[in-house]
C-alpha positions in Angstrom: 26.5 74.8 35.6 27.5 78.4 34.7 30.0 80.0 37.0 28.8 83.5 37.7 31.1 84.3 40.6 34.2 82.9 42.2 35.5 84.6 45.3 38.5 83.9 47.5 37.4 83.6 51.1 40.3 82.3 53.3 43.6 80.5 53.5 44.7 78.7 56.6 46.4 75.6 58.0 43.8 74.8 60.7 40.6 73.0 59.8 38.9 74.7 62.8 39.4 78.1 61.0 37.7 76.9 57.8 34.4 78.7 56.9 31.5 77.9 59.2 28.9 78.1 56.6 27.1 74.8 55.9 27.7 74.9 52.1 28.9 71.8 50.2 32.6 71.6 49.6 34.6 70.0 46.9 38.3 69.5 47.5 40.9 69.4 44.7 44.2 67.6 45.5 47.0 65.8 43.7 50.7 65.3 43.5 52.8 68.5 43.2 52.9 69.9 39.7 49.9 67.9 38.5 48.3 71.0 37.0 45.8 71.7 39.8 45.8 75.5 39.8 45.5 75.6 36.0 42.5 73.3 36.2 40.8 75.3 38.9 41.3 78.5 37.0 39.8 76.9 33.9 36.8 75.6 35.8 35.9 79.1 37.2 36.8 81.1 34.1 39.5 83.1 35.8 43.2 83.3 35.0 44.6 83.8 38.5 42.1 82.7 41.1 44.4 79.8 42.1 48.1 80.8 41.9 50.0 78.8 39.3 53.7 78.2 39.3 56.3 76.1 37.5 57.8 75.3 40.9 56.2 72.3 42.6 54.7 73.0 46.1 53.2 76.5 45.3 50.0 75.8 47.2 50.8 75.5 50.9 47.5 76.2 52.6 43.9 75.2 52.6 42.3 77.7 50.2 38.6 78.2 50.2 36.8 79.8 47.2 33.1 80.5 47.2 31.5 79.7 43.9 28.1 81.2 42.9 27.5 81.9 46.6 26.4 78.3 46.8 29.4 76.0 47.3 33.1 76.0 48.1 35.9 74.9 45.9 38.8 73.9 48.2 42.3 74.0 46.8 44.6 71.8 48.9 48.4 71.5 49.0 49.9 68.9 46.7 51.3 65.8 48.2 54.6 64.1 47.3 57.7 65.9 45.9 57.8 69.7 46.4 60.6 72.2 46.8 59.9 72.8 50.5 61.5 71.5 53.7 60.7 68.1 55.1 59.4 69.7 58.3 56.9 71.8 56.3 56.0 68.7 54.3 55.1 66.8 57.4 53.0 69.7 58.6 51.1 69.7 55.3 50.4 66.0 55.7 49.0 66.6 59.2 46.6 69.4 58.4 45.5 67.8 55.1 44.7 64.6 57.0 42.8 66.7 59.6 40.8 68.4 56.9 39.6 65.1 55.4 38.8 63.5 58.7 37.1 66.4 60.3 35.5 68.5 57.6 31.8 67.6 57.6 30.9 69.9 54.7 33.1 67.9 52.3 31.0 66.2 49.7 33.5 64.9 47.2 37.3 65.0 46.6 38.7 65.3 43.2 42.1 63.4 43.0 44.1 64.8 40.2 46.3 62.4 38.2 48.8 63.3 35.5 47.4 61.3 32.5 50.9 61.0 31.0 52.2 58.8 33.9 51.6 55.2 34.8 50.1 54.7 38.3 52.2 56.3 41.0 52.4 54.6 44.4 51.7 57.9 46.3 48.5 58.5 44.3 47.3 54.9 45.0 48.1 55.2 48.7 46.3 58.5 49.0 43.2 57.1 47.3 43.4 54.1 49.6 43.4 56.5 52.6 40.2 58.1 51.2 38.6 54.7 50.7 39.5 53.4 54.1 37.9 56.5 55.7 34.8 56.4 53.5 35.6 59.8 51.9 33.9 60.1 48.5 36.3 60.8 45.6 36.6 61.0 41.8 39.7 60.7 39.7 40.5 63.6 37.4 43.1 62.9 34.7 44.9 66.1 33.8 47.0 67.3 30.8 45.2 65.1 28.3 46.2 67.5 25.5 49.8 66.2 25.9 48.9 62.7 24.7 47.4 61.1 21.6 44.0 59.5 22.2 45.4 56.0 21.9 48.1 56.6 24.5 45.6 58.4 26.8 43.1 55.5 26.7 45.9 53.0 27.3 47.1 54.9 30.4 43.6 55.0 31.8 43.2 51.3 31.1 46.4 50.6 33.0 45.0 52.6 35.9 41.8 50.6 35.8 43.7 47.3 35.9 46.0 48.5 38.7 43.1 49.6 40.9 40.8 46.7 40.3 43.7 44.2 41.0 44.3 45.7 44.4 41.7 47.1 46.8 39.0 48.3 44.4 36.1 46.4 43.0 35.9 48.8 40.1 37.6 52.0 38.8 36.2 55.1 40.6 34.3 57.6 38.6 36.8 59.5 36.5 37.0 62.6 34.2 39.6 63.4 31.5 40.6 67.1 31.5 42.9 69.6 29.9 43.2 73.1 31.2 44.6 74.2 27.9 41.9 72.6 25.7 39.2 73.2 28.4 38.4 69.5 28.1 36.2 68.0 30.9 35.1 71.4 32.2 31.3 70.9 31.6 31.4 67.3 32.8 33.1 68.2 36.1 30.8 71.2 36.8 27.7 69.3 35.9 28.7 66.5 38.3 29.2 69.1 41.1 25.8 70.6 40.2 24.2 67.1 40.5 25.8 66.5 43.9 24.7 70.0 45.1 21.1 69.1 44.2 21.4 65.8 46.1 22.8 67.6 49.1 19.9 70.1 49.0 17.3 67.3 48.8 18.8 65.5 51.8 19.4 68.6 53.9 
């Protein structure tokens, strides 16, 4: 897939105010400071479409970007630690949950995982929430440029073992990415294109 246009549409905290167009949506979410904004900017070939920050918790709204006038990329607030108040953090959790449970246009969620870390409880719990609510998702390992290949593969193997030893029959579909090295870009976009075609065929 070639990205010809990427346009910011709306930010809000109420799923009822999300775009009314019946275009497929792909949500990107992960722990704070996982590299989400950098990955999004890499995917759409823009430096500042999604706002990046060294301070965790920069994204605090549901952000809709229309891509190629054909689908929406949805940038969601990070979960977990962020330099925001506990009251705001609770609000985030409520409207994020509402988005996932109520948004009919959502086709797939990309759960971003820092490839340098061993499985984190909060990531596993979030994926469990998606699975229990039949919300399709893929795992996206970020910052792969920070690791040697052997260590990267070992960390992914640990994730596979952790997930298959708990609630999952197999490791979900996953992609390995790096915003700096532009790794995984084509694979992610081609997967979205495939899903878009399936949605069109079933519409």
